[in-house]
C-alpha positions as CSV (number, residue, x, y, z in Angstrom):
1,N,-29.5,13.3,-30.7
2,H,-29.3,10.7,-33.7
3,N,-25.4,10.9,-33.4
4,L,-25.6,10.7,-29.8
5,H,-27.9,7.7,-29.9
6,W,-25.5,5.8,-32.9
7,H,-22.1,6.1,-30.3
8,Q,-23.8,4.7,-27.2
9,Q,-25.1,1.8,-29.4
10,R,-21.6,1.1,-31.0
11,P,-20.2,-0.5,-27.9
12,Q,-22.8,-2.9,-27.9
13,Q,-22.6,-3.4,-31.5
14,A,-18.9,-4.1,-31.4
15,M,-19.0,-6.8,-28.5
16,P,-20.3,-9.8,-30.6
17,V,-17.7,-9.0,-32.9
18,L,-14.9,-9.4,-30.2
19,T,-16.8,-12.1,-28.9
20,T,-16.7,-14.2,-32.0
21,G,-13.1,-13.2,-32.2
22,S,-12.2,-14.2,-28.9
23,Y,-14.0,-17.5,-29.4
24,I,-12.3,-18.3,-33.0
25,L,-9.1,-17.7,-31.2
26,K,-9.5,-20.0,-28.3
27,R,-10.5,-22.6,-30.9
28,V,-7.2,-22.4,-32.9
29,N,-5.0,-22.2,-30.1
30,K,-7.2,-25.2,-28.6
31,A,-6.5,-27.2,-32.2
32,L,-2.6,-26.0,-32.6
33,A,-1.6,-26.4,-28.9
34,P,-1.0,-30.3,-29.2
35,Q,0.5,-30.0,-32.2
36,F,2.9,-27.7,-31.3
37,L,3.9,-28.9,-28.6
38,H,4.2,-32.2,-30.4
39,I,6.7,-30.7,-32.7
40,S,8.6,-28.5,-30.2
41,L,9.3,-32.4,-28.2
42,R,10.9,-33.8,-31.8
43,A,12.8,-30.7,-32.2
44,H,14.1,-30.7,-28.7
45,E,14.9,-34.6,-29.3
46,F,16.8,-34.2,-32.7
47,L,18.9,-31.0,-31.4
48,S,19.6,-32.5,-28.3
49,S,21.0,-35.6,-29.6
50,S,23.1,-34.0,-32.5
51,A,26.2,-32.7,-32.5
52,L,24.8,-29.0,-32.9
53,P,26.1,-26.6,-30.0
54,P,23.8,-27.1,-27.1
55,S,22.4,-23.2,-27.3
56,L,20.7,-24.1,-30.8
57,N,18.2,-26.3,-28.3
58,A,16.2,-22.9,-27.7
59,L,14.9,-23.3,-31.2
60,S,12.5,-26.2,-30.4
61,M,10.3,-23.5,-28.8
62,L,9.6,-25.9,-26.1
63,P,8.9,-23.9,-23.6
64,V,6.8,-21.8,-25.5
65,A,4.5,-24.8,-26.3
66,Q,4.1,-25.6,-22.9
67,R,3.2,-22.1,-21.8
68,L,0.5,-22.5,-24.8
69,V,-0.6,-25.7,-23.6
70,S,-0.9,-24.4,-19.7
71,I,-3.1,-21.6,-20.9
72,E,-5.4,-23.5,-22.7
73,V,-6.1,-26.2,-20.2
74,Q,-6.7,-23.6,-17.4
75,D,-9.3,-22.2,-19.8
76,E,-10.7,-25.9,-20.2
77,Y,-10.8,-26.1,-16.5
78,R,-13.1,-23.2,-15.7
79,Q,-15.3,-24.2,-18.7
80,L,-15.7,-27.2,-16.7
81,T,-16.7,-25.5,-13.7
82,L,-19.2,-23.1,-15.5
83,N,-20.9,-26.3,-17.0
84,A,-21.2,-28.0,-13.8
85,K,-22.7,-24.7,-12.4
86,S,-25.3,-24.4,-15.2
87,S,-26.3,-28.0,-15.6
88,G,-28.7,-28.0,-12.1
89,N,-27.3,-30.8,-10.8
90,A,-27.4,-30.0,-7.0
91,Q,-23.8,-31.6,-6.4
92,D,-22.2,-30.0,-8.9
93,T,-23.4,-26.6,-7.8
94,S,-22.3,-27.5,-4.3
95,I,-18.8,-27.8,-5.8
96,T,-18.6,-24.8,-8.0
97,S,-20.4,-22.3,-5.2
98,Q,-17.2,-23.1,-3.4
99,I,-14.6,-23.3,-6.0
100,S,-15.6,-20.9,-8.6
101,N,-14.6,-17.4,-7.6
102,A,-11.8,-18.4,-5.1
103,W,-10.5,-20.8,-7.7
104,E,-10.3,-18.8,-10.4
105,S,-8.7,-15.5,-8.0
106,F,-6.0,-18.1,-7.0
107,V,-4.9,-20.1,-10.4
108,D,-5.5,-17.0,-12.5
109,Q,-3.1,-15.1,-10.6
110,T,-0.5,-17.8,-10.8
111,W,-0.6,-17.6,-14.9
112,N,0.2,-14.2,-14.4
113,V,3.7,-15.4,-14.5
114,F,4.1,-15.9,-18.0
115,F,3.0,-12.0,-18.7
116,E,4.4,-10.0,-15.6
117,S,6.9,-10.3,-13.4
118,R,6.5,-11.0,-9.8
119,H,7.9,-7.9,-8.4
120,Q,5.1,-6.2,-10.4
121,R,2.3,-8.1,-9.1
122,L,3.6,-7.7,-5.8
123,K,3.7,-3.9,-5.8
124,A,0.0,-3.7,-7.8
125,E,-1.4,-5.9,-5.3
126,E,0.3,-4.5,-1.9
127,D,-2.7,-2.7,-0.7
128,L,-5.0,-5.8,-1.3
129,Q,-3.1,-8.1,0.3
130,M,-2.8,-5.7,3.3
131,K,-6.5,-5.1,3.8
132,S,-6.4,-9.2,3.4
133,V,-4.5,-9.3,6.3
134,E,-5.9,-7.1,8.4
135,E,-9.3,-8.6,7.8
136,E,-7.8,-12.1,8.4
137,V,-6.1,-10.5,11.8
138,Q,-9.6,-9.4,13.1
139,R,-11.5,-12.6,11.7
140,Q,-9.4,-15.1,13.7
141,M,-9.3,-12.9,16.6
142,E,-13.2,-13.7,16.4
143,I,-13.0,-17.3,15.7
144,K,-11.0,-17.6,19.1
145,Q,-13.4,-15.6,20.9
146,H,-16.5,-18.1,20.1
147,K,-14.6,-20.9,19.2
148,G,-15.1,-22.6,23.3
149,R,-18.8,-21.7,23.1
150,Q,-19.4,-23.2,19.7
151,N,-17.8,-26.5,20.2
152,R,-20.0,-26.4,23.7
153,D,-23.0,-25.5,21.4
154,S,-22.5,-28.3,18.7
155,S,-24.4,-31.4,19.4
156,P,-23.2,-35.0,18.4
157,N,-25.5,-34.9,15.6
158,Q,-24.2,-31.5,14.4
159,R,-20.8,-32.6,14.3
160,T,-21.7,-35.9,12.3
161,K,-23.2,-33.9,9.4
162,E,-20.3,-31.8,9.4
163,L,-18.3,-35.0,8.7
164,Y,-20.6,-36.3,6.1
165,D,-21.0,-33.2,4.4
166,K,-16.9,-33.1,4.3
167,D,-16.8,-36.8,3.0
168,E,-19.6,-35.7,0.1
169,Q,-17.6,-32.6,-0.8
170,T,-14.1,-35.0,-1.0
171,A,-15.9,-37.2,-3.2
172,Q,-17.0,-34.5,-5.8
173,L,-13.6,-33.0,-5.5
174,I,-12.1,-36.2,-6.4
175,E,-14.5,-36.6,-9.3
176,L,-13.6,-32.9,-10.6
177,G,-10.0,-33.4,-10.3
178,E,-10.1,-36.9,-12.9
179,R,-12.0,-34.5,-15.1
180,R,-9.4,-32.2,-15.2
181,V,-6.9,-34.9,-15.8
182,Q,-8.9,-36.2,-18.9
183,V,-8.9,-32.7,-20.0
184,L,-5.1,-32.9,-19.5
185,D,-4.9,-36.1,-21.1
186,Q,-6.6,-34.7,-24.3
187,Y,-3.7,-32.3,-24.7
188,L,-0.8,-34.3,-23.7
189,R,-1.3,-37.4,-25.5
190,P,-1.1,-36.4,-29.4
191,A,2.1,-34.8,-28.3
192,L,3.7,-37.9,-26.4
193,F,2.2,-40.5,-28.7
194,P,1.3,-39.2,-32.2
195,S,1.4,-42.4,-34.0
196,S,-0.3,-44.4,-31.2
197,S,1.9,-47.1,-31.7
198,P,4.4,-49.2,-29.4
199,N,7.4,-47.3,-31.5
200,D,6.7,-44.1,-29.6
201,L,8.3,-45.6,-26.5
202,S,11.3,-45.8,-28.0
203,R,11.5,-42.2,-28.8
204,P,14.7,-40.4,-27.0
205,L,12.2,-38.9,-24.8
206,F,11.2,-42.0,-22.7
207,Q,15.0,-43.7,-22.8
208,H,16.6,-41.5,-20.2
209,D,19.1,-41.0,-22.7
210,N,21.7,-38.9,-21.1
211,A,22.5,-36.8,-24.4
212,I,19.1,-35.1,-24.0
213,Q,19.4,-35.0,-20.0
214,N,19.4,-31.0,-20.3
215,N,17.8,-28.3,-18.8
216,N,15.1,-28.3,-21.6
217,H,14.3,-31.9,-20.9
218,D,14.6,-31.4,-17.3
219,N,12.0,-28.5,-17.3
220,F,9.7,-30.5,-19.6
221,V,9.2,-33.4,-17.1
222,K,9.4,-31.0,-14.4
223,W,6.6,-29.0,-16.2
224,I,4.5,-32.1,-17.2
225,R,4.6,-32.9,-13.7
226,G,3.2,-29.9,-12.5
227,E,0.4,-30.0,-14.8
228,Y,-0.8,-33.2,-13.7
229,L,-0.5,-32.5,-9.8
230,I,-2.4,-29.1,-10.7
231,A,-5.2,-30.8,-12.5
232,K,-5.7,-33.7,-10.2
233,Y,-5.1,-32.0,-6.6
234,G,-5.8,-28.3,-7.7
235,P,-9.6,-28.0,-6.1
236,F,-8.2,-29.5,-2.9
237,V,-5.7,-27.0,-2.7
238,Q,-8.3,-24.3,-3.2
239,R,-10.6,-26.0,-0.4
240,A,-7.5,-25.9,1.9
241,V,-6.8,-22.3,1.2
242,R,-10.0,-21.1,2.0
243,R,-10.1,-23.0,5.4
244,Y,-6.9,-21.9,6.2
245,P,-6.0,-18.8,4.6
246,Q,-2.2,-18.7,6.2
247,L,-1.7,-21.5,3.4
248,K,-2.8,-18.6,0.6
249,D,1.1,-17.8,0.6
250,D,3.7,-16.9,3.8
251,A,4.5,-13.7,1.7
252,A,1.1,-12.3,1.7
253,G,1.8,-10.5,5.0
254,L,5.6,-9.4,4.2
255,S,5.3,-7.5,0.5
256,S,3.3,-4.5,2.0
257,G,5.8,-4.1,4.9
258,G,4.5,-6.8,7.3
259,V,3.0,-4.3,9.8
260,V,-1.0,-3.7,10.3
261,A,-1.9,-0.5,9.3
262,G,-2.6,2.2,11.7
263,T,-1.5,0.1,14.7
264,Q,1.5,1.2,17.1
265,T,3.0,-0.1,20.3
266,I,2.9,1.6,23.7
267,D,6.8,2.5,22.3
268,G,5.8,4.0,19.4
269,E,6.7,1.5,16.9
270,E,4.2,-0.1,14.2
271,V,2.9,-3.5,15.0
272,E,4.0,-6.4,12.4
273,V,1.3,-8.9,11.4
274,P,1.4,-11.6,13.9
275,L,2.9,-14.7,12.7
276,D,-0.1,-16.7,13.6
277,M,-1.7,-14.6,10.7
278,I,1.4,-15.5,8.1
279,L,2.6,-19.0,9.2
280,P,0.3,-22.3,9.3
281,S,0.8,-25.1,12.3
282,V,1.3,-28.2,11.3
283,N,-1.8,-29.3,12.0
284,D,-3.3,-26.5,9.4
285,V,-1.1,-27.9,6.8
286,R,-2.1,-32.0,7.9
287,D,-5.9,-31.2,7.8
288,G,-5.9,-28.7,4.9
289,F,-4.0,-31.0,2.5
290,E,-5.6,-34.2,3.6
291,M,-2.3,-35.9,5.1
292,E,-3.7,-38.2,7.3
293,G,-1.7,-41.5,7.1
294,W,1.5,-39.8,5.3
295,S,4.7,-41.3,6.5
296,Q,6.6,-39.4,9.2
297,V,9.8,-40.9,8.1
298,K,12.3,-40.8,5.1
299,A,12.1,-43.9,3.1
300,P,15.4,-44.8,0.9
301,Y,15.3,-44.0,-2.6
302,S,15.6,-47.2,-4.3
303,S,12.4,-48.7,-2.1
304,L,10.0,-45.9,-3.5
305,D,9.4,-47.6,-6.5
306,S,10.1,-51.6,-5.2
307,D,6.3,-52.1,-5.1
308,D,4.8,-50.0,-7.9
309,D,3.2,-51.7,-11.0
310,E,5.3,-51.5,-13.8
311,T,4.3,-53.9,-16.3
312,D,4.3,-53.7,-19.8
313,M,2.3,-51.0,-20.9
314,Q,-0.1,-50.9,-23.8
315,I,-0.1,-47.5,-25.2
316,A,-4.1,-47.3,-25.7
317,D,-4.3,-48.4,-22.2
318,A,-1.8,-46.2,-20.7
319,T,-2.8,-43.4,-17.9
320,I,-1.3,-40.0,-18.2
321,D,0.1,-40.6,-14.4
322,H,1.3,-43.9,-15.6
323,V,3.5,-42.3,-18.4
324,I,4.6,-39.4,-16.3
325,H,5.7,-41.7,-13.2
326,H,7.3,-44.8,-15.2
327,Q,7.9,-43.4,-18.5
328,L,9.1,-39.6,-17.8
329,Q,10.3,-40.3,-13.9
330,G,8.1,-37.9,-13.0
331,Q,7.5,-39.2,-9.4
332,I,3.7,-38.6,-9.2
333,A,2.9,-42.0,-7.5
334,H,1.8,-41.4,-3.9
335,S,1.6,-37.5,-4.1
336,G,-1.6,-35.2,-2.9
337,P,-2.9,-31.7,-2.3
338,L,0.8,-30.8,-0.6
339,N,2.7,-31.3,-3.9
340,A,0.0,-29.5,-6.1
341,Y,0.2,-26.9,-3.6
342,F,4.1,-26.2,-4.4
343,E,3.5,-26.6,-8.0
344,M,0.4,-23.8,-7.7
345,R,2.9,-21.3,-6.2
346,R,5.0,-20.8,-9.9
347,R,8.3,-20.5,-7.5
348,E,11.6,-22.2,-8.5
349,D,13.0,-21.7,-5.1
350,S,9.9,-22.8,-3.1
351,Y,10.7,-26.2,-1.5
352,E,9.9,-25.9,2.0
353,L,6.7,-24.8,3.6
354,W,7.7,-23.2,6.9
355,T,5.1,-23.6,9.7
356,K,5.3,-21.6,13.0
357,D,6.0,-24.9,15.0
358,Y,8.7,-25.2,13.1
359,I,9.9,-21.9,13.1
360,F,9.8,-21.7,16.7
361,G,11.4,-25.3,17.5
362,L,14.2,-24.1,15.4
363,A,14.2,-20.8,17.1
364,N,14.6,-22.5,20.6
365,Y,17.2,-25.2,19.3
366,L,19.3,-21.9,18.8
367,L,18.8,-20.4,21.7
368,K,19.5,-23.7,23.5
369,R,22.9,-24.0,21.4
370,I,24.1,-20.6,22.0
371,E,23.7,-21.1,25.9
372,E,25.7,-24.6,25.7
373,M,28.0,-22.8,24.1
374,D,28.6,-20.1,26.1
375,R,28.8,-22.4,29.0
376,Q,31.9,-24.1,26.9
377,S,33.5,-20.8,26.4
378,T,33.2,-19.9,30.2
379,T,35.4,-23.2,31.3
380,Q,37.9,-22.6,28.9
381,S,39.2,-19.5,30.6
382,T,37.3,-16.7,28.1
383,T,37.2,-13.4,29.3
384,H,34.4,-12.3,27.9
385,Q,30.9,-13.9,26.5
386,L,31.0,-14.3,22.4
387,E,28.7,-12.6,20.1
388,T,27.0,-15.2,18.0
389,I,26.3,-14.7,14.4
390,V,23.6,-17.0,12.7
391,L,24.2,-16.7,8.6
392,D,22.1,-17.9,6.4
393,V,23.6,-18.5,3.1
394,G,21.2,-19.3,0.0
395,A,18.4,-17.5,1.5
396,G,16.8,-16.9,-1.3
397,D,14.2,-14.2,-0.4
398,G,15.1,-14.0,3.3
399,R,11.8,-15.3,4.8
400,L,13.6,-17.7,7.0
401,I,15.6,-15.2,9.0
402,Y,12.8,-12.7,9.1
403,F,10.8,-15.6,10.4
404,L,13.4,-16.7,13.1
405,R,14.4,-13.3,13.9
406,R,10.5,-12.7,15.5
407,A,10.3,-16.0,16.8
408,L,13.7,-15.2,18.9
409,K,12.5,-12.0,20.0
410,E,9.0,-13.5,21.0
411,I,10.5,-16.3,23.1
412,M,12.9,-14.0,24.4
413,S,10.1,-11.4,25.5
414,S,8.2,-14.0,27.2
415,S,11.3,-15.5,29.0
416,K,12.0,-12.1,30.5
417,S,8.2,-11.7,31.4
418,S,8.4,-14.7,33.0
419,Q,11.2,-13.9,34.9
420,V,10.0,-10.5,36.3
421,R,6.6,-11.9,37.6
422,S,6.4,-13.1,40.9
423,I,3.0,-14.7,41.8
424,P,2.0,-16.6,44.8
425,K,1.2,-20.3,43.2
426,S,-2.1,-20.4,44.9
427,S,-2.9,-17.2,43.1
428,R,-2.0,-18.6,39.7
429,Q,-4.1,-19.3,36.9
430,P,-4.1,-23.0,35.8
431,K,-1.4,-23.5,33.0
432,R,-2.8,-24.3,29.2
433,K,-1.0,-27.3,28.0
434,A,1.8,-26.0,25.7
435,T,2.6,-27.6,22.5
436,P,6.1,-29.1,23.2
437,K,7.2,-28.1,20.0
438,R,6.4,-24.4,20.5
439,D,7.8,-23.8,23.9
440,M,7.7,-20.2,24.4
441,N,8.0,-20.4,28.0
442,T,11.5,-21.6,27.8
443,Q,14.1,-19.2,29.8
444,H,17.1,-18.3,28.2
445,Q,19.9,-16.4,29.7
446,S,21.7,-15.6,26.1
447,T,21.6,-12.4,24.4
448,L,19.8,-12.5,21.0
449,P,22.0,-13.4,18.1
450,T,23.0,-11.6,14.9
451,L,20.8,-13.1,12.0
452,I,22.0,-12.3,8.7
453,A,20.5,-13.7,5.3
454,T,22.6,-13.8,2.5
455,D,22.2,-14.6,-1.3
456,D,23.9,-14.4,-4.8
457,G,20.4,-13.7,-6.5
458,S,21.0,-16.4,-9.3
459,W,17.4,-18.0,-8.1
460,K,15.8,-14.2,-8.5
461,A,14.1,-14.7,-5.7
462,P,11.0,-11.9,-5.2
463,I,12.0,-8.7,-3.1
464,F,9.6,-7.8,-0.6
465,K,8.8,-4.4,0.5
466,N,9.9,-4.7,4.2
467,K,12.3,-3.0,6.1
468,H,13.1,-6.2,8.2
469,I,13.8,-8.1,5.4
470,Q,17.4,-7.6,4.0
471,V,19.3,-10.0,2.0
472,E,22.7,-9.1,1.2
473,Q,23.4,-10.2,-2.1
474,L,26.5,-12.3,-1.6
475,S,27.8,-16.0,-2.6
476,A,28.5,-18.5,0.0
477,E,32.2,-18.0,0.1
478,A,32.0,-14.2,0.1
479,A,29.6,-14.5,3.2
480,L,31.5,-16.5,5.2
481,Q,34.5,-14.6,4.4
482,K,32.9,-11.2,5.7
483,Y,31.1,-13.0,8.9
484,G,33.3,-15.3,9.5
485,P,34.8,-15.3,13.4
486,S,36.3,-12.0,14.2
487,S,39.1,-11.8,17.3
488,N,40.4,-9.0,19.3
489,E,44.0,-8.5,17.9
490,E,45.7,-7.2,21.0
491,E,44.3,-10.2,23.1
492,G,44.1,-12.6,20.3
493,E,40.7,-13.7,21.8
494,K,38.0,-14.3,19.7
495,R,34.7,-12.3,19.7
496,T,32.5,-13.7,17.9
497,R,31.3,-17.5,17.0
498,L,29.2,-18.1,13.6
499,I,26.3,-20.7,13.1
500,V,25.6,-21.3,9.5
501,L,22.3,-22.2,8.0
502,C,21.3,-23.6,4.8
503,S,18.1,-24.6,3.5
504,W,18.0,-26.5,0.2
505,M,21.6,-25.8,-1.1
506,P,21.6,-26.1,-4.7
507,P,22.1,-29.9,-6.0
508,G,25.5,-31.6,-6.9
509,V,27.4,-28.5,-5.3
510,D,29.1,-28.7,-1.6
511,W,29.3,-25.7,0.4
512,T,30.2,-27.5,3.5
513,R,33.6,-27.4,3.0
514,D,34.1,-24.0,3.2
515,F,32.0,-24.2,6.1
516,R,34.3,-26.4,7.8
517,H,37.7,-24.9,6.8
518,N,40.1,-24.3,9.6
519,G,36.9,-25.1,11.8
520,L,35.5,-21.6,10.9
521,V,32.1,-22.4,11.5
522,E,30.9,-23.6,15.3
523,E,28.2,-25.8,13.8
524,Y,26.0,-25.5,10.8
525,I,22.4,-26.6,10.5
526,L,21.5,-28.3,6.5
527,I,17.2,-27.9,6.2
528,G,16.2,-30.0,2.8
529,E,16.7,-33.6,1.7
530,S,19.8,-35.6,2.7
531,D,22.0,-38.4,2.0
532,D,20.4,-39.6,-1.4
533,G,18.1,-36.6,-2.4
534,T,19.0,-33.5,-4.3
535,C,20.6,-31.2,-1.6
536,G,24.2,-31.1,-1.8
537,H,26.6,-33.5,-2.9
538,N,25.7,-37.1,-1.7
539,W,29.1,-37.6,-0.7
540,L,31.0,-34.4,0.2
541,T,28.0,-32.8,2.0
542,W,26.3,-35.8,3.9
543,G,29.1,-38.5,3.8
544,N,26.9,-41.0,1.7
545,A,29.8,-44.0,0.6
546,D,27.3,-44.8,-2.3
547,F,27.9,-41.9,-3.7
548,N,31.9,-41.5,-3.3
549,E,33.5,-42.6,-6.9
550,Q,36.7,-43.3,-5.7
551,F,35.1,-45.6,-3.5
552,Q,33.1,-47.3,-5.7
553,M,36.0,-47.9,-8.4
554,E,38.0,-49.4,-5.7
555,Q,34.8,-52.2,-5.0
556,R,34.7,-52.6,-8.9
557,E,38.1,-53.4,-9.0
558,G,38.3,-55.7,-6.2
559,T,40.8,-53.7,-4.3
560,N,38.2,-52.9,-1.8
561,D,35.8,-55.2,-0.1
562,G,33.7,-52.6,1.4
563,G,34.7,-53.6,5.0
564,T,38.2,-54.0,5.8
565,Q,41.6,-52.7,4.8
566,K,41.2,-49.4,2.3
567,G,37.2,-49.5,3.1
568,N,38.0,-48.9,6.8
569,D,40.1,-45.7,5.6
570,V,36.9,-44.2,3.9
571,I,35.8,-41.5,6.1
572,A,33.2,-39.0,5.4
573,P,34.5,-35.5,4.8
574,Y,33.2,-33.9,7.7
575,L,34.0,-36.5,10.2
576,A,37.8,-35.8,8.8
577,D,37.5,-32.2,9.3
578,G,36.6,-32.7,13.0
579,Y,32.6,-32.4,12.8
580,E,30.1,-34.7,14.1
581,L,26.3,-35.2,12.3
582,V,23.3,-34.8,14.7
583,E,20.0,-35.4,13.5
584,L,17.1,-33.2,15.1
585,Q,14.8,-35.3,14.9
586,E,11.7,-33.3,16.7
587,L,12.5,-30.4,13.7
588,S,12.3,-32.8,11.1
589,L,8.8,-34.1,12.1
590,L,7.7,-30.4,11.7
591,Q,8.8,-30.2,8.3
592,F,6.8,-30.4,5.0
593,S,8.5,-30.2,1.4
594,R,7.9,-30.2,-2.4
595,F,8.9,-33.8,-2.6
596,D,7.3,-35.4,0.3
597,C,5.0,-38.3,-0.8
598,R,2.7,-40.7,1.5
599,R,5.3,-43.3,1.5
600,S,8.4,-40.7,2.5
601,R,9.3,-37.5,4.3
602,E,11.9,-36.1,2.1
603,S,13.1,-33.2,4.3
604,R,15.0,-32.9,7.3
605,T,17.3,-30.7,9.2
606,V,20.3,-32.0,10.3
607,S,23.4,-30.2,12.7
608,F,27.0,-30.9,12.0
609,R,28.9,-29.8,15.1
610,R,32.4,-29.0,15.8
611,G,34.9,-30.7,17.8
612,S,34.1,-34.2,17.6
613,G,35.3,-36.7,15.0
614,K,38.7,-36.9,13.4
615,S,41.3,-33.7,14.2
């Protein structure tokens, strides 16, 4: 009995030792993290500016230092929450009671990316995610059933109180965000300004010297920008996710097969998770991320900092946001919770937030264009209707094609149902006012196109355990060769037509030349930044003459006055190949991207159609 008692007590005796060891380790890490980051930055600057091979830059250990700081500030954020919770302050308690558990769960999973691959996490959380989706489906159905009655029962005084409570909570979240930024500042300032003197501003890190503009430098700026946005706006993101679970991750309903367990249609097919449960609406995003007053149009890049205060900076008074935005060119001014949301997803390939309004809008656009092409082909004495292939190149994880396929089926199903029904007008129920951007009652005569997603795998996008999401591992060039228009050899007539989608083409490259080669593609649609952004090549892809090096050289040499003689011969590549640019403004208004800000909407949807321009 004595031995049994000793063994029962042993774990309890060991706990203080483990707790003490953990506490000591945390204190050591906290003390070392800023210094480690400082040393790594110095090593990075030296290795980048020296004549040593670029591969040796890995010796700087900068990514490791960044991870250590990230882990430590995350622990500090949790401690802030715990301290506020135990302080007894009513206002702080109201914050922490709402953010503690959900926030820790949401962000802690984010940091697991340092220790565990996304594919492993998706597999481990598969059952939990599916259960969560099923519960959310049921909850949303109950909300819809009672929403009308709740609105009728809600008195003006109750609604006023709800608005007041929201404003009060917003003020508390702002305060919490400021405290988190102060914590981050304590870790970053010793590394950025080790001597606290003006000489620190002359270090290569702040000079934007091309000699150090390599991947490590770009990744450091990207990292520090993300850390700041998470610190300041992370609590707002958590609140948005709680209010609109569809914002949590549009992959939540995909990784577990995308079906509702134990359900079947009348034909015996599995019931997929409704898109309403996976994709947020435009209003959800705007309301959840506090985007009232954000710009609806793209502002010229040159104008974004025109009225920013960039006076001479004194290091002692410099705020961390000023340093990141102006000294490191991290572009965080005018940002908000939407930008923090993308950073918290911790996915390099996450640039666009798909909404159900956009997906259904794009699906309707494709059906409309296919009908127009079908009508044109009949006037050209074509003896048969062409099959349309919609090819997504650089598709990443294939979500866009998956969502489009489901939206197209829903639209076509709704269209067929409306054609079959024949109900006297007098007996029809009053129609609910439809959202023009998601019109599923539009009648379409064309058949569904074949949708194909391709990607070369270089971005290592996650692979979902969903039989409906298939991504062929093909480069853009190989995908065009495989799925380019086919013809009937005997009759010499085309059998298929090709429409290409490309979302956020890699920066500095141009795939559109291959799209246009010999009129291969009937139409290609580009999604992302345009003209002067980071999608594709600003001249070769978008035809922005400001980025035409030959054009600019002629202007510098005085052989081109910008408006006559040779200037008139400068024609955008897409025009020279016989394509015209068409802005899809209605779709662009439904987009949200990683680099949107209060002053500019960065992502757009633009169509390039064959048949116009120079032949």
